[in-house]
VOGU-3710 file (C-alpha; in Angstrom, 3 decimals, decimal comma):
1> mcfvllghww> -21,105/-25,687/12,410  -19,653/-23,022/10,940  -15,936/-21,937/11,028  -14,229/-18,403/10,897  -10,550/-17,974/10,304  -9,375/-14,798/11,121  -6,579/-13,208/8,548  -6,077/-15,962/5,822  -3,186/-18,984/5,682  -3,489/-20,576/2,141
11> caigtcgvcs> -6,911/-20,986/0,958  -6,732/-25,012/1,457  -8,048/-24,025/5,007  -10,913/-21,873/3,345  -11,870/-24,596/1,260  -12,572/-27,042/3,657  -16,201/-27,578/2,887  -16,998/-28,775/6,588  -18,818/-25,963/8,038  -23,062/-25,839/7,801
21> hatvpgvrfp> -23,467/-22,128/8,041  -22,281/-18,574/9,537  -23,656/-15,169/9,995  -23,080/-11,512/9,438  -25,689/-9,282/10,039  -26,541/-7,813/6,501  -25,015/-10,563/4,473  -26,622/-14,094/3,753  -24,066/-16,873/3,293  -24,591/-19,530/1,263
31> spvsaviepr> -24,589/-22,827/2,735  -22,306/-24,979/4,046  -19,406/-21,941/4,319  -16,822/-21,249/6,290  -16,267/-16,841/7,042  -12,552/-15,541/6,315  -11,540/-12,509/7,659  -9,209/-10,415/6,294  -8,327/-6,335/5,747  -7,777/-7,176/2,171
41> gmiwaaptga> -10,657/-8,677/1,045  -8,714/-12,131/-0,518  -7,380/-15,151/0,237  -3,864/-14,272/-1,198  -0,353/-14,510/0,169  0,974/-13,037/2,936  2,358/-9,026/2,091  6,362/-9,868/3,252  6,372/-13,542/1,141  4,938/-12,477/-2,202
51> vskihracgk> 6,384/-9,141/-2,150  9,737/-10,559/-1,711  9,325/-13,645/-4,081  8,377/-10,876/-6,772  11,009/-8,786/-6,548  13,140/-11,737/-6,636  12,083/-12,734/-9,980  12,261/-9,505/-11,030  16,154/-9,626/-10,131  16,176/-12,583/-12,147
61> ihgdacgrkr> 14,752/-11,330/-15,225  16,176/-7,748/-15,216  19,103/-8,111/-13,196  22,665/-10,257/-12,309  23,244/-12,543/-9,737  26,845/-10,855/-8,836  25,239/-7,205/-9,002  26,827/-6,453/-12,631  23,799/-4,621/-13,855  21,254/-1,943/-11,705
71> vpwhlvnkhl> 17,678/-2,698/-11,695  16,026/0,874/-11,802  13,596/0,896/-8,659  10,782/2,047/-11,271  11,383/-1,174/-13,283  11,227/-3,420/-9,784  7,742/-1,167/-8,706  6,011/-1,649/-12,063  7,230/-5,485/-11,618  5,557/-5,773/-8,292
81> tdtldrvakl> 2,318/-3,556/-9,010  1,781/-5,548/-12,673  2,078/-8,912/-11,150  -0,224/-8,176/-8,023  -2,537/-6,837/-10,114  -2,587/-10,597/-12,133  -2,762/-12,469/-9,156  -5,728/-10,311/-7,918  -7,356/-10,996/-11,087  -7,109/-15,211/-10,761
91> plpheggkhg> -9,609/-17,493/-9,676  -9,037/-19,246/-6,435  -10,752/-22,905/-5,303  -13,048/-21,147/-2,727  -14,528/-18,311/-5,748  -17,550/-18,788/-8,057  -20,065/-16,621/-6,156  -20,479/-13,287/-6,774  -19,377/-9,802/-4,623  -21,943/-8,638/-2,446
101> dtadgtetks> -21,864/-5,758/-0,063  -23,322/-5,645/3,670  -25,937/-3,537/4,848  -23,187/-1,047/5,994  -21,374/-1,163/2,594  -18,657/-3,318/4,119  -17,072/-5,512/1,144  -18,000/-9,326/0,975  -17,430/-11,978/-1,540  -19,300/-15,424/-1,607
111> geyativkgy> -17,813/-18,284/-2,658  -19,344/-21,945/-2,651  -16,953/-22,558/0,440  -16,430/-19,823/1,653  -17,416/-16,093/2,495  -14,580/-13,537/2,486  -14,976/-10,803/4,837  -13,216/-7,477/3,938  -12,282/-5,841/7,554  -10,189/-6,218/10,930
121> armldehtvg> -10,917/-9,044/13,244  -11,129/-8,527/16,876  -12,407/-11,332/19,535  -15,980/-10,476/21,699  -16,079/-13,856/22,999  -15,062/-17,692/22,440  -17,569/-17,501/19,039  -18,318/-13,982/18,185  -15,792/-11,909/15,955  -16,507/-8,409/15,381
131> vsaccgldep> -15,484/-6,800/12,614  -14,291/-2,814/12,008  -13,188/-0,928/8,678  -10,391/0,357/10,291  -7,703/-1,574/12,662  -7,495/-1,083/16,196  -9,488/-1,573/19,678  -11,513/1,401/19,979  -12,613/1,690/16,177  -16,477/1,311/16,002
141> lthtvtgavi> -17,878/-2,195/14,501  -19,504/-2,585/11,204  -20,541/-6,350/11,948  -20,001/-9,495/13,446  -19,364/-12,983/12,598  -20,417/-16,068/14,749  -19,006/-19,781/14,604  -18,983/-22,530/16,088  -14,623/-22,707/14,836  -12,562/-20,063/14,877
151> ivatgsvash> -8,707/-20,142/13,534  -6,562/-17,605/13,924  -3,599/-16,908/11,263  -3,290/-13,700/11,140  0,526/-13,583/10,563  3,024/-11,936/12,268  4,928/-8,139/11,735  8,525/-7,269/11,988  10,087/-7,028/15,327  11,875/-4,219/16,037
161> lpgtpfdnky> 14,943/-4,193/18,399  14,817/-0,931/20,734  16,958/2,214/19,582  16,635/1,215/15,779  15,429/4,422/14,620  12,491/2,959/11,549  11,955/5,908/9,167  10,794/3,991/6,217  13,412/6,620/4,376  16,638/5,384/5,364
171> vfdsdtikdl> 16,118/2,358/7,890  13,285/-0,648/6,898  12,206/-3,892/7,996  11,421/-6,794/6,449  7,172/-5,436/6,032  8,455/-1,963/4,948  11,207/-2,576/2,337  8,830/-2,698/-0,432  8,017/1,092/0,218  12,059/2,075/-0,357
181> grtprrlviq> 11,782/3,791/-3,196  14,897/3,392/-5,037  17,786/0,816/-5,522  20,059/1,211/-2,686  23,782/1,679/-4,266  25,246/0,125/-0,368  22,550/-1,823/2,080  23,371/-3,529/5,342  21,046/-6,113/6,647  21,123/-6,562/10,238
191> gggiigieya> 19,992/-10,780/10,745  21,394/-13,356/8,309  18,026/-15,779/9,260  16,221/-16,544/6,479  14,200/-13,501/5,763  17,798/-11,492/5,931  19,483/-14,018/3,693  16,906/-13,779/0,826  16,844/-10,072/1,003  20,555/-10,397/0,669
201> fimrqlgaev> 20,430/-12,509/-2,545  17,634/-9,756/-3,726  19,129/-6,737/-3,677  22,320/-8,119/-4,766  20,673/-9,181/-8,086  19,006/-5,691/-8,601  22,467/-4,227/-7,705  23,157/-3,187/-4,501  26,026/-4,030/-2,928  25,034/-5,683/0,407
211> lvveympdml> 26,864/-6,272/3,445  24,753/-8,821/6,306  25,839/-8,184/9,372  24,700/-11,843/11,871  24,235/-11,562/15,777  25,527/-15,603/16,200  28,549/-17,286/15,682  26,757/-19,073/12,616  23,710/-18,202/10,307  20,842/-20,197/8,999
221> tsldstlrka> 21,033/-23,043/11,921  17,539/-24,635/11,085  19,614/-26,524/7,725  22,085/-28,801/7,570  25,500/-27,942/8,050  26,423/-28,951/4,397  23,362/-26,595/2,870  24,771/-23,993/4,858  27,594/-23,963/3,617  26,524/-23,782/0,098
231> ilarlarcgv> 24,991/-21,393/0,960  27,688/-18,896/2,181  29,723/-19,815/-0,769  26,778/-18,574/-3,017  26,853/-15,049/-1,054  30,588/-14,885/-0,980  30,793/-15,799/-4,924  27,884/-13,385/-5,833  30,038/-10,708/-3,856  27,709/-10,381/-0,407
241> rvvlhatvkf> 29,547/-9,844/2,589  28,849/-11,455/5,529  29,955/-10,491/9,177  29,365/-13,696/11,607  29,239/-12,816/15,721  28,942/-9,222/15,636  26,000/-6,519/16,661  24,871/-3,097/15,111  25,773/-0,681/18,002  23,796/2,272/16,792
251> vrvpssdpss> 22,402/3,524/13,485  22,364/7,244/12,899  20,173/8,724/10,364  20,420/12,072/8,104  17,617/14,484/8,610  17,723/15,299/5,162  15,944/13,365/2,045  17,522/10,002/0,695  17,951/11,444/-3,065  20,262/14,496/-1,376
261> gdvvellvep> 23,193/11,423/-1,416  23,359/11,619/2,603  24,404/8,232/4,214  23,469/6,204/6,879  26,193/5,560/9,626  26,708/2,284/11,472  28,800/1,567/14,386  29,285/-2,601/14,234  31,297/-4,513/16,835  32,234/-7,815/17,671
271> rsaageadlp> 30,190/-9,679/20,187  32,864/-10,816/22,136  34,144/-7,087/22,898  30,692/-6,794/24,453  31,126/-4,105/27,613  34,247/-3,805/27,177  35,615/0,042/27,593  39,306/-0,746/26,304  38,187/-1,033/22,502  40,276/0,309/19,952
281> paaeycwkgc> 38,834/3,431/17,438  36,515/2,628/15,488  37,470/1,588/11,736  35,996/2,984/8,586  34,999/-0,142/6,783  35,988/0,161/3,022  33,214/-1,412/0,428  35,282/-1,254/-2,544  38,068/-3,371/-3,359  36,950/-5,545/-0,755
291> epsspastis> 35,134/-8,338/-2,228  34,858/-11,464/0,248  37,918/-13,622/-0,134  36,069/-16,256/2,353  32,446/-17,310/2,731  32,434/-15,313/5,861  34,324/-13,574/8,645  34,185/-12,005/12,113  35,694/-8,498/13,125  38,282/-8,120/15,900
301> splvvrcdaf> 37,153/-4,080/16,333  34,744/-1,776/15,868  33,485/-0,877/12,319  31,946/2,279/11,105  30,075/1,245/7,916  28,149/4,005/5,605  25,400/3,265/3,485  22,565/4,504/1,563  19,777/1,983/3,097  19,548/0,115/6,196
311> maatgrvgnt> 17,018/-3,120/6,750  16,786/-4,850/10,328  15,567/-8,559/9,763  15,715/-9,418/13,236  13,117/-11,745/13,397  9,052/-11,585/13,210  6,110/-11,669/16,656  2,740/-12,678/16,217  0,318/-10,369/14,422  -2,244/-10,128/18,023
321> stldlacvgi> -2,056/-7,012/18,975  -5,254/-5,763/17,749  -7,394/-9,225/18,244  -8,366/-8,555/22,073  -7,724/-12,245/22,782  -7,597/-11,411/26,833  -11,287/-10,902/26,597  -11,253/-14,738/25,686  -8,681/-15,892/28,076  -5,852/-16,200/25,909
331> ktdrygripv> -2,567/-15,019/26,646  0,021/-13,855/24,168  4,009/-15,272/24,855  6,442/-12,967/25,041  6,725/-12,689/21,408  2,826/-12,113/20,671  2,098/-15,530/19,822  -0,820/-17,548/20,587  0,264/-21,013/22,346  -1,246/-23,620/21,799
341> qprsmwsgve> -1,513/-27,872/22,064  1,524/-28,818/20,262  0,042/-31,501/18,234  -3,776/-30,395/18,063  -3,117/-26,454/17,394  -5,771/-25,197/20,030  -5,276/-22,801/21,464  -6,821/-24,054/25,365  -9,593/-21,860/25,229  -13,382/-23,350/23,319
351> niyavgdvsg> -13,030/-23,890/19,828  -10,391/-21,401/19,237  -7,186/-22,526/17,532  -4,145/-20,642/15,658  -1,679/-21,906/12,971  1,126/-20,238/11,190  3,497/-17,607/12,419  0,885/-16,289/15,081  0,700/-20,076/16,774  3,780/-20,702/19,839
361> psvflphglv> 5,695/-23,939/19,168  4,268/-27,344/17,784  5,616/-30,290/16,524  5,337/-28,978/13,155  9,067/-27,692/12,181  10,719/-25,499/11,334  8,388/-22,662/12,670  7,231/-19,672/10,591  7,453/-21,304/6,623  4,734/-21,739/4,745
371> ttgqaqgira> 4,834/-25,517/4,305  5,069/-25,518/8,180  1,431/-23,385/8,296  -0,108/-25,865/6,005  0,467/-28,589/8,252  -0,336/-26,859/11,222  -3,423/-25,458/9,397  -4,756/-29,115/7,982  -4,075/-30,491/11,936  -6,451/-27,411/13,197
381> vysafinewp> -8,999/-28,289/10,905  -8,663/-31,857/11,088  -8,520/-31,169/15,215  -11,594/-28,767/15,099  -14,025/-31,497/12,929  -12,530/-34,634/14,437  -15,276/-36,991/13,486  -15,409/-35,246/9,718  -11,749/-37,538/8,539  -10,653/-41,033/9,023
391> sshlraeyyd> -8,638/-41,723/11,954  -5,759/-41,885/9,384  -5,512/-38,445/9,099  -4,179/-37,480/12,372  -1,222/-40,099/12,489  1,958/-38,210/13,538  3,916/-39,892/11,508  4,354/-36,706/9,516  6,154/-34,622/12,405  9,316/-34,451/11,137
401> hipvamwlsp> 9,002/-34,435/7,470  7,387/-31,240/6,516  9,084/-30,250/2,942  11,086/-26,451/3,501  11,767/-24,448/0,660  13,837/-21,275/0,579  13,724/-19,018/-2,369  17,160/-17,990/-2,284  19,545/-18,182/-5,743  19,445/-20,580/-6,577
411> dvafvgltee> 16,525/-22,172/-4,382  16,752/-24,734/-1,413  15,360/-27,166/-0,226  14,964/-29,913/2,255  12,514/-32,599/4,234  13,545/-34,530/7,112  15,647/-34,089/10,465  19,080/-32,571/9,276  22,543/-34,747/10,206  22,887/-33,026/13,355
421> daverygrrh> 19,198/-33,579/14,417  19,253/-37,135/13,867  22,874/-37,754/15,446  21,666/-36,072/18,718  18,037/-37,906/18,841  19,450/-41,464/17,364  23,443/-41,292/18,016  26,147/-41,084/15,836  26,591/-45,064/15,504  22,739/-45,397/14,514
431> vacsiglysr> 23,078/-42,607/11,894  24,610/-42,985/8,792  24,864/-40,225/6,271  25,573/-39,916/2,243  25,624/-37,213/-0,369  24,919/-36,846/-3,641  25,686/-34,146/-5,811  23,491/-33,020/-8,856  24,698/-30,347/-11,606  22,152/-27,333/-11,505
441> svwgtarvsl> 20,679/-29,143/-15,213  18,585/-31,116/-12,337  15,553/-30,228/-11,474  12,914/-31,710/-9,686  9,642/-30,968/-7,731  8,629/-32,789/-4,210  5,536/-33,735/-2,977  4,578/-35,178/0,385  0,967/-36,828/1,751  -0,636/-33,471/2,830
451> wfv> 1,790/-30,764/2,561  3,801/-29,977/-0,442  6,524/-28,110/-1,605
//
């Protein structure tokens, strides 16, 4: 049997070696083989995650955690391109073959375990995937790939709230922030989730003043409260301002080029005042001399905030719009994700599975992180080829023990239930909690069976 992977997720999926053959007109695949269809023609990290980690490394090398040194963007961009070039040359476990071309010139890369087909995929039927050179349902197909098992791992794209004028000059999302083109002096980030806080640390290290506006009364709610407090305290020490329980009502973008020095204008309102007609006049937000005295704050009246760049980090949606999943009977949820059977990652249609950001809720939590995606991918392969694996691999005992890593400053990692989740599940009298504090001189690596940090 062959398995076809749409998009990619760490190379472990492409190296299972449990398939017999795949067929692509014009391409001779080795056997056994998996086929991976990927627009960039290589198995590699998702662009958003990879870029943020490289920007973070550049800030650590050339910048300062508290923003006391300004890093020129040409240096940031050079660090990014040099790192991407080095990574592209690294051998991966699936490689060992050589580059080839299909009859129509589409690049492929064959290895011992997987053949990488460069192109954009869309479903034709339960076992057939069409590949085109450009993205779009109306694009002509260059060839087709057939397989007994199809795993969709196309990831996610940034969610856009209505009314936000994304222009990739002043207003960016978590996918386009890499094209900023300059080191901002003042950056406002809408959203205090993992991506928003990660970029708050990154941009502060590069020398920007940063304000985070979070809609909810708290941020990073999937973390243990002790970790949340530590991250908030670290943000305050670095000079990052955080406003909780507030909303961005509008974003006004200047018509001129960013180099002109014009600014983006935002209106930030407290959520508690939503719909109130007698709000006080909006006050000007003061950046200078306003170092945060507490980890986070709330506001009681509207603020006008002026900055030279705005980033929306308000969540992500499944990257499914061009897959034509309807033709095989798959309906995505409101977030563009593929509903799956929580333990097997099966879509409910033939042998089609979904893993990573593109999949709906499952028993693997928290959703949207790399280690969760790894766990989902392994389980999907086990489920698809259930007769190939010992029954011990299918036990459910690891669902609550997936390690999670967050590339903040410093790094944050945890495994297992939070104290709050444990109390909710088992009751306070059955939960004992101890906290150990270590100096920064103590570093370690965690590895858990099947998935890792």
